[in-house]
N, C-alpha and C positions, 0 to 999 in steps of 0.2 A: 546908472542901472540900479534897480531896486535890489535889496538884499533879501528882504522877506517878500515872497511872491504870493499872488492871489491863488486860492484853491477853489474848490466847488462850493464853498460856503463863503459869503462875502465878509464874514467876520474874522476868518482865519487866514494867516499869512505864514508861509513856511519857507525856511531857508533852503536854498538849493543844496543838493547832495551830490558831490562830485566823487571820483574815484579816490581821493585823498581825504575825504571827510568820513567821520564816524559819529553816529549820534544824530539826535533830533532837536532842532531849534525851531520854535515857532512864536509868532506875535498874534495874540488874540485880543479883538475888540469887544467891549462888554455890549456895544449896540452896532447894528449895521451903519456903516459911514454915510453920511449925507452925500458925499461925493465918492463913487466907487473909483479906486485907484488900482493900477496893476500891482502895485506894491510899495513898500517903504524901505528906505535905508535904515541902518541902526540908529543913527542920530535922531531922525525924525520920530522913529518909533519910541525912543527913550524919552525925548524931551517935549514932544508935542502933548501938552496937557489936555488938549481938546480930545485927543484919541482915547486917553485914559486906559491904554492897553496894558496887558501883562505879557511877560515872557514865560514860555513853557519849555523846559529843557529835560532831556532824558537821553540815556544811552540807547534807549529802545525806540523804534519808529512805529507809529500807528498805521493801521491800514486805511488809507484816505483815497482808495481807488475809485469809489463811487460817491455820488452826492449823499446817498442815504447814510453810508458809513461816516462821511465827513460831518454832516449835520448832527449825527448822533454824538460824535466826539465833541463837537463845540457845545452842544447841549449839556453834556456831562461835565465838562470843563467849567462852564459858566456857574453850574450849580456849586461847584467847589470854590470858585473865586469870588462870587458875589460882585460887589461894585468897587472893591479896593484895587490897588495897583501892586503887582507882585513880580518877583522873579521866583518861579517855583520849579522845583525838580521832582518829577513824577517817578517813582521806582518801578511802578507797573503801569505803563502807559495805556493799558486796556482797562484799567480799573480806577475810577475816581471816587469810588463809593465810600471810602473811609480816609479820615484825616491823617492816619498813620502812614498812608502810602505816599504822602506829599510832604516836601520840606518848603516852608514858605520864608520868602525874605521880602519884607514889606519896603517898597520905595516910595519916595515922595511923588506928589502928583505931577511936578514938573520933571521927575526923573533925575534930580540932581543928587540925591543921597539915599542912604539906607536909613529909614525911620525906625525900623524894628530889626533888630539883629536876629541871628538864627543860630542855634547849635545844630551842627550836622553830626550825627552819629557815625562813627567810623568802625571802632572795634569796642570790645568790652572795656569800660572804664576810660576811653579816650574818645573825645568828640573834637570837632573843629568848630570854633566859634568866630563868626563875622559880626563884629560889634555894630551897633547902631551908630549912625553919624559918619560912616565912611562915604566919602565922595564917590559919585558915579559919573563917568565920563565915556562918551561913545567914541569909538574909533571905526575905521573902515571895516574891521572884521571882529571886533570884540567890544566888551564893555569893561572899562578899567576901573579898579578900586583904588582909592587914594585918600590922603589926608584931607579932612575938612576942618575939624576943630582941634586936631593935634592930640586927641586921646583915643580915637577909635582904631582898633587893630584887628588883625587876623591872628588868632592864636589857638593853641590846643588846650582844651580843658577836660577835667575829669581826674579821678583818683590816681590814674596811672599816666597822666599827661606829663610831658617834660616841663621844665620850669618856664613859665610863660614870660618871665622877665628876660629870658634868653632867646626864646624860639619865636616870639611875635613878630609879625610882619606888619608894616604900616602902608604897604601898597600891594596890589594884586591884579588879577586880570581874570576875566570870564571869556575865553576864546569862543567864537561862534563859528569857526571854521576849523578844518584840519581833524586829525585824529583825536584831539582833546576837545572837540566841540562840546561846550556846556560845562566844562571843568572849572573848578576853582584853581587858579594858578597863582603861586607866590613863592617867593625865596625865604629860607629860613636857615638857621643853624641850631643844630640839636646835639646836646652833650653826648660823648661817647657812652658815658655810663647810663644815660636814659635809653639809648638804643638797646643796650643789652638788658637792663633791669626792667624797663617800662614797656618798650615794644617787643622784646624778646627776639632780636634778630637772630635768624638761624633757620633750621629746618625742622620739620615734624614727621614722625612716622606713627601710624596707629593700627591697632588691632581691635578685634571685637571684645566687648565686655559685657558679659551676660549677667542677668539677674540684678541689674542696678538701674532702676527706672530714672535716677537723677544723673546718670552719666551715659552718654551714647557710645562712648569708645575709650580705649585706654591708649594714652599717647606717650611719646617720649620726645623731648626737646633737645635738639643738637645745636648748641650755640655756634654761631658762625665765627665770631671773632671776640677778642677780649674786650670787656668794658672798662677795664682799668689801665691798660697800657696801649700806647705809650702814656697817656694821661686820661683819667676818667673825666676830667673837665674839659677836654678838647672839644671845641664847637665845630662840628663838621658841617660844611656848607651843602645845601640841598636846594635843588629847583623842583618845586613840589607841584603836582597836578592831582587834584582830588575830584573824582566824580561822585557826587552824593548818591547817585542812582546805580553805581557799579563799583562799590569799594573794593570788591574782590575780584575785579577783571573778569567777569563771566559773560558779559554782553557779547563780546566779540572773540571770546576765547576760541582759539583755533587748535585745541589739542590734537584733533585728528589730521590737521596739516602736516604735511612732510617738510614744511619750511620753517626753519628756526626764526628767520627774519620775520615771516608773517605772524608768528606767534608774538614775537618781541613788539611788533608794531600794532598789536591789537590791544595793548593795555591802555587803560584810561585812568587809573589811580596808581601813581608812582612817585617815589621819592628819588629823583635823579641826583646822583652825587655831582657836584660842581667840580670836585677834585682838589679843592683848597679849603682850609679851615678859616675861621674867622680872623686868625692872626696871619693869614696869608701863607701859612705852611702848607706843604703838600699833605693831603690826606692819606694816612697809612693805617691799614688794618692789621693787627696782630692776629692773624687767622688761627683757628684751631685745627687746621690740617698740619700734618708733620711729614717728615721725610722718613725713610726707612731706618735712618740713623737716630730717630727720635727728635730731631730738631723741628721746631714749629717754623712756619713761614710767614711772611707778610704779604699782604694783597693790597695793591694800590688801585683804587677804583678809577676807571677811565672817566674823565670828566667832559667838559663841554667841547674841548678841542680833541676829538677823539680820532681824527685822521682815518675815518672809515670803520673804525671799531664801533662796538655797541656800547653807548653810554652806560656805565654802571648805575644801579639803582636798587631800591628796596620796595617791595610790594607786600600788601597785607595777605595773609593766607588765614582762613577761618578754621579753628580747631573744634574739638568736640564740646558738646554741651555738658558742663561738669556741675552746674547747679541751675537753679530756676532762671532761665533767660541770660545765663552767662556762659560764653563760649571762651575756650582758649584762643589765644592769638599769637600770631608769629609774623615777623618781618622777614620775608624770604628775599635772598639777593637774586638779581637778575642783571644781564649785560656782562660786560668784560672787566675782569680784575686781573691786573698785572702781577705776576709772580716775582717776588724777591725774597731774599733772605739775609739776615744779619751776617756780617762778615764775609759775604761773597766778594771775591776779589779777582776772579777769572771767569772765562766763558765755559767753565765746566758745567755740565748739566747736573741738576740735583735729582734724586729719585724721590718723587713725590708719591707718597703711598696712597693707595686707593681706598683701603678699608682697614680691617683689622690685622691683616697678614702682610709681613714685609716682603713676601715673594711675589707680590702684585703692586706694580707702580708704574708711573710715567716718568720718564727722563725729560725734565723741561729746563729750558734755558732761563735763568733768572735775569732780571734786569741788572746789568752791571756793565761798567766801562763802555757805555754808550749803546750796548745792546738793549733793544727795546723790550726784551723780556716776553716770554709766553704768557698766555692769558688762560685763566679759568673763564669760561663763558657759561653763565647760568641762564636758565629759562624757568620761569615759574609756572604754576598751574599743571604740574605734572603729578602722576599718581603717588599717593602716599598711604593708601589704606590697604590692609591685607584682609579681604573679607573672610578668609578661612585661616584661622590660627587657633591652636597649632595645626599643622597640616595633618590631616586624618591618615591613618594607616589604610592601605588598600584592603578592602574587604568586600565580599559578595553581599553582605547583609546591610552595608551602609549606603546612604544615598549616593547615586552616581555623581561623578565629578566631571565637568566639561574640561578636557584636556586642552582645549584652546583658550580657555579663560585666562586672562592675564593674572599674574600672581599679585599685582598691585592695581587698584582701580582709583578713579578720581573723586569717590565720595568725599575724600579729604585730599588736600593737595599741597605740594611743596615744590622745591626747586630741583631740577636735574641740571647736569652740565655736559660740557664738552671741552676739549683743549684746542686752542688755536695759536698758531705761531705769531710771535711778535716780529720775527725776521723770517723771510721766506727762505733764507739760506740755512736756517736752523730749524729743522722740522722735529716736533717732539717724537718720542718713540715710547712704545708700550712694551712691558715685560710682565709676563704672568707665569708662575711655576707653582706645581702643587705644593701646599703647605706640608713641611716635613720632607719635601722631595725637591729641594732647590737643586739647580744645575751646577756642576763643578767640572772644571777643566784644568789644563796645565797652568801653573803659576809662571810668572815672569822671572822668578828666581831660578837661575840655570841649575844649580845643583840640589834643588829641593826635590824631595820625593812626595811632597804634599800637593793636593789639588786645591785650587781656590775657586770662590763663587764666581760662576760665570753667568752672564746676563745677555744671552742673544735676544735681540729686541727687534721690533718691527715698527717701521715708520707709520706714525699715525697722522693721517692726512684728513682732518675734520672735513665734514661737509655741511650742507644746510639742512640736514635731515636727521641725523643720529644724535641723540642725547642719552644720558646714562645717570643713574643715581650714584652720588659719591658723597658720603657723609663725613663731616669732621668729628673725630672722636676724642681730641686731646682734652676736652672739658667736660666730657659726658660723666654724669653722676648717677650710676645705678640706684634704683629704688626698689627695695624688696617689698614695698606696700602696693597700694592701688594707684598711686599718683603717677607713676612711671614705670618704665621697663625695669625688670630686674636684670642683673648681670647676664644670667643665661638668656633672658628674652632678647637683650641687646646683641648677643653673640648669634643666637639663632636667626633673628630678623636679618642681620648682615649676611649670614651664610645662606639662608634659605631663600631670601627675596632680593636683597640689594645687590649682592655680589653675582647672583645668577643673571639678573637683568642686565647688569653692567657687562659682564662678560659676553653675554649674548649680543648685545648691541654694539659693543666694541668690535666683536668678530666680524660683524658685517662690514665693517670699514677695513679691518686688517686683511680680510680674505682678498678683497680687491687689490690691497697694497702688495700682498705676497704674489699674486698672479702677475702683476706688473713687474715686480722685482725678478721674478723667475724668468720672465720673458726677456728682460734686459740682461740678466746674467748669462742665459744661454747664447746670447749674441757676442759675448765677450770672448777675448782670446784665451782667458785662463780656464774656461769651462772644461776644455778637454782634458787638461793635465791635473786639475784641482782634486785632491784626494780628500779634502775636507778636514774638519777638525771635530773630534768627538768631545762630547759633553755627557755627564752622567748624573743620575740622581742616587741618593742613599740607598734606593731600592734596586740599584744595579741596572736600572734602565738606561741604556746608551742611545744617544742620537748623534748621527753624523751630520754636520752642518757644512755647507759649501758656501764659497763667498766670504763676506765680511761679517762681523758680529752685529753690524747694523743691517737690518733686512737680510738675515741669513737664508739660505735655500736649504730646507730640511730634505736631505737626501735619503736618510733612512732612520726608522725608529726601531730599535732591536729590543725584542721581547724575551728571547731565550736562545741559548745555544748548547749544542752537545756534540760529541764525537763518537764514532763507532768504536775506535781503539785509541789508545794513547798516542799512537803514531799518525792517526788520520787527521784530516783538516776538520774544522768545526762546521757543522751545518746549523743554519741559523733559522729562527722564526722571526720575521720582521716585516715591517711596512716599507716598501721601497717607493721612492719619490712620493711621499704621502701627500694627499690633497690638503688644501688649506684648512678645511673644517677640522680634519683629524689633528693637525698640527696644533691648532687653537685648542682643541679639546684637551690635548696632553699638557697644555700649558695653564689650565684652569687652577686657580688657587685653591680651591676645595674640590679636588679631583675625585669624583666617583662616577665613572663612565660605564654605562650599560649599553652594550651593542648587540641588536638583534636583527639589524639588516645590514646589507653589504654595500649600500649606496655610496658610501664615502670611504671604503676600505681598499678599493682598487681590484683588479682582476687577479684571480689565482693562477692565470696562465702565465708562467715565468718567462715565456718567450714573447710576451706581448709588450708593447711599449706603454708609456705612461705609468700611472699609479698601479702598484702591485702589492699583493698580500702573499707573501711567502708563508702559508698557513700551516705547514707541517712541522711536528717536533716528535722526537722519539726518545724513549728511555728503555734502554736495553734493546730487545729485539721487537718492542711494541711501538708502532707508529700511530700517532693521532693526527687529525687535521681539523682545523676550524672552518667548516663550510658555513659560515654564518649567514643567516637570512636566505637560504636556498630551499629548505624544506619544512618551514614553519607552517603550522596549521593553527587555526584559532584555539587558543588556550592549550597548545601543544607544541612547545618551543624546544629548539636544540641549538647547540653551538653558541650559547650566549656568552659573550666576552664581558668580564667585569674588571675594570681597572681601578684599584682602590689606592688613592693617594691621600687620604684624609684619616683623621682620627675618628673612631667610632666602631661600633660592632656591627658586622654584617647582619647578624641575627642573634638576637638575645631572647631567648623563650620567656625570661622573666621581665622583659622590657620591650615588648614588641613595638610599642609606639616609637621608640627611639632608635630602632634597628634601621640601618641603611637601606635595607632591601625592601622595606615595607611601603615606601612612598615615592612613586616616580617624580614627584615635584622636587625631591631633593637631588635628582641625578643630573650630571653634567650634560649640557646640550641634548637633552632628552628627546626634543622634537626630531633632531637630526639622526641620532643613533639608536635611541631606544624604542622608537616606533617600528613595530615589526612588519616585515614583508611576509605575507602568507600565501599559501596556494589556495585557489578556489577548488570548486568541485570538479573542474575540468583540468587541474593540474597546472593552471596558469599562475604564475607568480605576480601578485598584485604589488602595487607601489606601497611604501611604508604608511601604515595606519595609526595615526596618533590617537585614535579613539580606543585603541587597544592598550594604551599605556598602563591603565588601571589593571587590565587583565594580566599584562606582562608582570607587574609588581606582585599581584596575588600569585601568580604561578611560581615565581621566584621564591616568595615567602613560603609557599607549600613545599617547594623543593627543599629548603633548608629545614623546615619543620619536619619532613619525612626523614631526613638524615638524622635529625636529633633524636627521633622517636626509634631508630633502629637499635636493636638489641645486640647487633654484631659489632660490638664497640672496638673490636680489634681491627675492623676494616673502616669504620666511620669516625673513630675517636679523633684522629688528627684533623679531619675536615671540620668537625664540630668545635674543636679547640680553636681552630683558626677563625671560624665564624664568630666566636665570641671574644676574640682578642682585638681590643679596640686599637692596638698599636700596630697590629700587622698591616702592612702595605705590600701590594704586589698585584698579580694578575691571576684570575680564575676563568677557566673556560668550563661552562656547564654543559652536560650531555654532548661531549665532543665525539665527533666521528672517529671510528677506529679504522684506519686504512692499511695497516700492516701488522701481521702477527709473526711470531716465531715460525721459521720455515716449517718445522714438524708439526705445527698446530694450524696451519692455514686451512686445512680441510675442515676443520670444526665449523667454519662458515656455512658449510652445506647443511649443518644441522641446526641452524639459527631459525627458529619458527617465528620469532618476533624481531625482525631486522630493525624496526623502528626503536626498540629497546636495547638493541646491541650497540651501546655507546659507552664512552668512558663517562662514569659519573662526574668526574671532574678532572681537569689538569691545572696545577697551580704553579706558579713561578714565585719563589721566595727571594729574599735579599741575597744578592750575589756580590761577594767582594770584588772590587775593582783595584787595578794596578795603574801606575802612571806609565804611559807609553810615550813613544816619541810623537805620536799624533793626538795625544790627549789620553784620557782614561781608556782602559781596555780590560777586558776579562780574558784571562788566560787559562781558565778552567771551565768545565761545564757549568751551566746555570744550576742553581739549586732548585730542583723541581720536586713535586710531589703529585700524586694523583691516585685515582681509584677506577678500576673497571670492575663493575658489580652487576653482572646480567644473570637474571633468573628467568627461565622459561615461565611463561604466565601460569602453567599448571603445576609447576614443580614445587613441592613443599620441602623447605630445607629442614633436615633432621639428622641425627647422628648416624643412622644407618639409612641412607637415601634409597628411596623407592622408585621404581620406574612409573612413568606416566603412560597414558594411553598413546600408543603410536598410531601411525597411519594404518588402519586396518585393511586398507585395500592393496597395500604393498606387501611383497614377500619379504623384503628387506627394507629396514628404515633405520635412520640414524637421527638422533635428537641431541642438541646440546642443552643439557639441563641448567647448568650454571657455569659461570666463569668469574672468579675473583682474583683480582691481580692488585696488590697494594704497592704503591710506589712511594719511596721516601728517600730524601737526599740523592735524587737522580739515580735510583736504583730499585730493583725489585726486592721488596722486603718479604712478601709472602705471596703465594700462588695457591689457588684451589680451584678445581674444576671437576665436574661430574658430567658424564654423557651416557647415552644408552644406545645400544645396538640391538636391534630386533632381528631375529633369524627365525623365519618360519619353515625353513626348508634346508635340508643338507643332502647334496648329491641326488637331488630330485626327490627325496623322500620327505613328505610333510612332518613336521613336528607334532607329536600327539600332546605331549605335556612336558613341563619341566620337573626336575626332581627337587629334593629338599632345598628350601631356601629360594626356590624359583618363584614365578609369577605366571598369571595367566596370559601375559603378553608375550612369552617366549622372549624375553628381553634381559640382556646383561648390562650391568652398571659398569662403566669404565671411569677410572679415578685418575686425575691428572697428578703429575709430580714434577718437582723441580730439583735438579742437582746441579752443582757447580764443578766444573773440571777447570781448575785454575780460575781464570775470570770468564770463562765461557759457561753461559747458562744452558743446561741441558733440559728440554721440556719433553715429557712422555705422557701418554694417555693409555692406560691399560686396565684390564679387568683386575679386581682384587678378590681372589677366591675362586672357587670351582663353580661352574655352571654346568648342569647336566640336562640333556634333552633326550626324552624317550620317543620311540618311534612304534607305530603299529605296523610293523613289517616283518615278514617271516625270516629275513635275513639279519636285520640289525636290531639290536636290542637298545642301545643308547650311545650317544656321543657325549663324552665328558670333556668340557672345554677347561683346560687348565690355565690358559692365558690368551687374551686378545690384545695385540699391540696395534695402535693406530699410528699411521705415518702418512706423510704428504709428500708426493713427488714434486719435483721442481723444474722439470725439463719439457713441460708441454709448450710446443711452439705457438699454440692457438691461445695461450693464457688461461686455458680451462683449469680449474682446480681438480686435481686428480689425487685421490687418497686411497690407501689400502688398509684394511683390517686385516692383519696376519693372525690366523688362529691356530693355536696349537692345543693338542688334547690326546684323548684316548677314544678309539673307535671300537666299541664293544659289539662284536658279532655274536649271533646266536649259535648255540651248540645244536647242530641238526642231528636228529635221531631217527633211525628206523622204528616206526611204531611197533609196539609189542603185538604178537599174534597169539593164536590160541596155544601154539606149541612153543613160542620163543618169547623172551622178554625183549624189552625195547633195547635197541643196540645203538651205539654211538656211531654216527657217521659224519665226523666233524671235518668238513671240508672248508668251513669259514675260519676255523683255527683260532681266532684271537678273541679274548674276552673272558668273562665269567663263565663258570661252569653252570650247567641247567640248575636253575633254583637259587642260585647266588646272585647278589648285587652289591659287590665290593668295589670301592673306588680304585682308581689307578690301575684298572685292568683293561687290556686290549691292545690293539695296534696303535703305537704312538705315531701321530703325524705332526708335521710342522709346515708352517707357511701355507696353509689353506687360506685363501684370499677372498674377501669380498671387496671388489673394486667399486669405488664411488667417483663419479664425474658430475661436476657442476660448472656452469658457465662462470666467467670472471665476476668478482664481487665489486660493486661500486659503493665506496664509502657513502653512508647516508641513505642507501636505498631502503625502501620500505616494503618491498615485495620479497617473499621468501625465495631463496635460490632453488630452482628446480634441480633435481638430482637424479641420476641413473645408478642403480646398485646392481652389480653383477657378481654371481658366484663364480669364482675362478679356481680351477683345479690343476691348471698347467704347471704351476710351481710347487705342488705339494711334494713333500719328502716324508719318508718313513724311517723311523729309528728302530730297526729290527732288534738291535742289541738290547735295548731296555724294554721292548714290548714283551707282552705276557701271552704267549700262544698256550693253548690247552695241551695237556700231556698226550692225549690220544688224538691230537689233530693230525691232519695230512701234512701240515707245514712241518711238525716235528718229525713225523714218521718218514717222510720222503726227503728231509733235509733241503726243504725248498729255499730258494733265494728270492726274496720279494723284489720284483722289478718295478713296479709302480701301478698307477691307477689308469684304467682305461674306461671309455664310455662310448655309448652308441645309442642311436635312435631306432625307431621301428623301421626305418628304411635301410638301416645298416646293421643287420644282425651280426653276431660273431662270426658266422660262417663266411661272410664277405670278407672278413679280416684273416681268413686261412685257418680258422679253428675248426678242428674235427670234434663233434660231439662225442663225449665219453659216456657210455652207458654205465649207470651207477645202480647198486642195490637200492639206493634211496629213490622212492617214488617222488617225482617232481612234476611241476607244472612248466609248460614251456614258456620261454621268455621272448620267442620270436613274436613280431607284431607289437612290441611295446619298447619303450626305452630301457636301457640296461646300463648297469654299472658293474665293473669287475676290477678284480686285482689280478696282475699277471706275475707268475713266478717262473724262475729258472729251474728246470728239471734236468739234471745231468744223468744221462742214461748210459754212460761209459763210451767205448770206441768200437767201431766195426773192424778195425785193423787197417792193413795196408791198402785194401781196396779203396777206402775212402780217404786215402792220403793222410792217415793219422789224424783225421778231423774228428773231434769228439761228437757223440750223438747227444746234443743238448736240445731239449725240447722246451717249448713255452706252454705252461699250464695256465689256464684261465678259470678263475672261480668268478662267475657273474651271477647277478640277480636282477629282478624287476624292482626298482626303487618305489614303484607306485602300488605294488601288491600290499595287501593287508592280510592280517592274521583272521581270516574268515573260516578256518578249518580245512581248507583245501590244501593240496600237496604244495610245498613251498616252491615258489617260481625262482628256481636257481638252475644254473647250468654249469657243467664242468666241460671245458674245451681244452684241445691240445693242438699244437702245431708240431709237426715232425720235422727234423732237419733234412734239407734237400727236397722238401715237397713244396707245392705252391698251390694257391688256390683251393685248399682243403682236400688235395688228392691224397691217396693212401699209397704212394709210391716213393721210395727213397731212392735217389739216383746215386749209382755207384760208377765212377769212371765214365759216365755219360752213356756207356753202352749196356750197363747192367742196371736193373731196377729191382728194388726189393718191394714186393707188394705186401699189403697188410689187409686183412679182412675187418673184423670188428675189434673196436678198443672198449674195454670194460674195466670199471673200477669196483672192487669189492672189498669188504673188510672182514678180516679173520678175527673173530672175537677170541678164539682160543690163544691166539698168538699176539693179539691186540696190535695187528698189523695191517695196513692197507695193501692190496695187491692190484697192480695195474697190469691187465692182461691184453696182449696183442695176438690175435688169432689168425689162422690161415696165411701165415707168412711163407712167401715163395719168391724164387728168383727168376726173373725173366730176362732172356737175352735178345737184345734188339726188339723188345716188346712182343716177341713171337713165342720163342721156346720157353717152356716152364721147366725149371730145374728145382728139384727132381720132378719128372713127369707124373709120377703116380702117387704123390703125397704132398704134405704141408707140415709146417712147424707152428708150435705155440711158443710165445716168449712172455714170462713172467717177471714183473718188476716189483720188488718189495722192500719194505723198510726194515730196519734192525728191530726184531722183536724184543731185544734185551737193551734197548737204548735207555729205558727208564724215563721216558718222556723227554729225552734230550735229542737234539739233531744228531744223526749219525750217518754213516755211509749206506748206500743202497745195495741191495743184493739182487742177482737175477739168475734165472736158469731158463733153459729152452728144452723143448720136447718135440720129436719128429713123429708124425702120424702118417703111416703108409696106407694108402687107399686100399680097401679090400677088393678082390677081383670077383 
């Protein structure tokens, strides 16, 4: 069967390509053959001088699908080849136009030898030379290179080439089948020192370099292994394959493939380790990886007898252009390298450090005592270039950044790795803990009070898909110039790029392992009784782990705890049964976790099953809850959780670029946790949107900037100090929902006009001391917490003497919370400030006309909050501070002077409504009514309203003192985080009003003083229930009045003691009730005042003028009149036409009637005194 088969052009014959072949191999005739054959085998093609054909080799396959394309290919190839015989390698199979695209190796006419050698460029300063005179021999599937005259060799040449006296080969092969089709294959030995010094074995990482036309990037070289030890002259054996057309293995590069094996098998230029040195000793590399204890490790390249492993090898990677036509070069490892370590004598795993921090490592089994040893498996052609460095701060004025863009790309490439087990019974495990926050648990020393480092780990079961970058740092040499990375750049590159990608990729494996381990654990008999083992970090963060230390089940991650009293149990804020993504996030070595969605936090329903987030925490009587990711809107976020476990300033106004909050690319698991869930215009919660990561970062930056610019340093100082403390570690929740207030203040929620802004500015959790307990570390005291509630109504301007804002003008009564400031430090309330306003436009049905001195046009009073401590109990109150006076345009009322308003919240509403009362105390200043002057008489007092200032005066603290006048306020239950203002109903309530007669100030000539009245209370009625329906008889007065019937009315009732009628009434006193009532809606329009004086007589009912005496006798009364004797300064209450009726028929005496006069003490000097009375009988004239 022919090897090279005919094509659509009879001069071109092409090797068949199967699934196992890579590359292109063809045999081209300079002239059409005289006898057309179906094809040629390799021997005929090589040795038949009559054919005079050439071999065309390339990693790339031309398009020969049509005759036209095939003819064109032949035409261009013949132009290049002429009449000579060659083996040529075409770098660009589609372009034969320039000689530099082709590597020519001239062969003899009979194909027996190479008659003109060829230098094959590899990397800068290193080429491969196949010397003239090498013998060519055809095999079934290759062309072999061998000795002909004893001097021709295959060797490396160039300034950086290894010593040709050591590395040369005298035989080789050009395979024409398989994955290495067209390669030059030979075996060689290369000195260890040359691999390090000339080939630069190791890794590269690169960042942009601007303003330097001679250098395309800035790189750092990470040496793979020592070039000195064990010996710099060790000659390490290699089986080498070189494809002159694909030196950097790009032709079949499967970087997008999920298969590690596919990527490995795609390489065409490789230096495969044979596993032995020239002296037949085993090849051992003193690698520059190290353990967490600082010991370096050795790596043993897996050689030819790999037993299913991937043969270790080195491949070329192209670096940056650093001068004209000169690129940096590196020799990157690929395949399996067995881990071992000097002095290892047991099967104990060693902690192989992953990067620069000792809290992230793999527990790997070294090769010892027959154990095969775990392997580092490297794959080349992985991303090595950070296109954006330094990472820009998030800013609305900078160019947008694609949040889905990879941190590293393949503009330049290097090796990544994974860990594979050497023995399936010993699986590697992975440990990652925050830097500076390693986990600690109980020591094995029984009597010790110390905690020792604990390393709960997770089984790392590698697969054929996941790789991660892991660089060796033991030999790194920082460069403060432009040749390499500075120390800071090395640290930043590892922190910002390498470790983040490594952690993210490893997590994808560990999450599956955790799920599997949890399923197995729950099936075990120990699951029901296992209380777990506690571990802690120096920041006081405690986690409870179930099961063994290998693949533990994270039962809980505790964030904070507190107790209501010293005797009560602790209430905790924690993640219960956390999902695997959250567990892995908390184990990140450079932990800076920003959480804006709740996808991985668990439900807040504590009665649900599965992962839960117990999201509430309290300080004192204030309760906050982190409802993360439920009410976010675009660029308006809340309940953001920040977990800081790394060194650095959260926000530094003097160095914003290096602030942790300014760039989302520095955040832990940002795609999983920091991408916010937001509400759309219909209120539907959308899935996390990583396109908003930049916006979130800008929002947080602005949040810290706003706090920094606050002038209220008493409240923001601690927050700003922590923000700029690079050593602070802990937890912050920004704009946290407030779910519970002190009982007496709950009602202020009804006055919150900006519910979206009514949140805690922050809640922080500081370092909390831990103690050793029987089950590991535990916290026996409340967590050290701090926080701030800082609410201001959008219209409120903070000033020394707070002024009210415009209330709801459509309401008679209104309440607004102006501000609320609560500063928490050391898990206690340090300071408290609050202002609110109560608007009252009506009292007792009378509209307020205006306020007095110090008042405002809104008829609004300012209430000030205060905090006092009674022992350990905090007592909050909200009261007016000073006097507020309200004037009325009413003929009966002058003003009401409010001396105090006390706010309180009721706690016993079964429906959960918020019910509050404003208890108002003050002075009720009534007008002094007078009988107008006439032509003959001056104006005369007729003071039936009794209390307040004398006519023409306006003195404070005058009038009827009242207490517990209420304005009742009712709102529906408050839902933490709600954005709509609570509706409220406010009602003027007089049913609980009381009066302090002893301290009130009645006027001296008032009826209250003159008649020694005893105030009974307040009464009211509507137009449908006039006083007469309540049994009051109208008293005719000397004062001209307007009627109050047909209108609402308000009145004060007094007890009037009229003495006793004697034994006929069974010694029952004649006590009447006097009513002084007025129309609250009347105005001072010049008409007679709308007031009324009414009386109810003992023994009467329904307004009758009959007093019952022993049921058979009734005392009848005609007219009741009130007059004022100006000479004696005394009121007279006159009852006329008094007569006695027997059984309602007989009038006694039949021919007359009596008058009854009730009068006050004219010598009382304005003080209450006893009443006097006299009677007069008038006999009817005949």
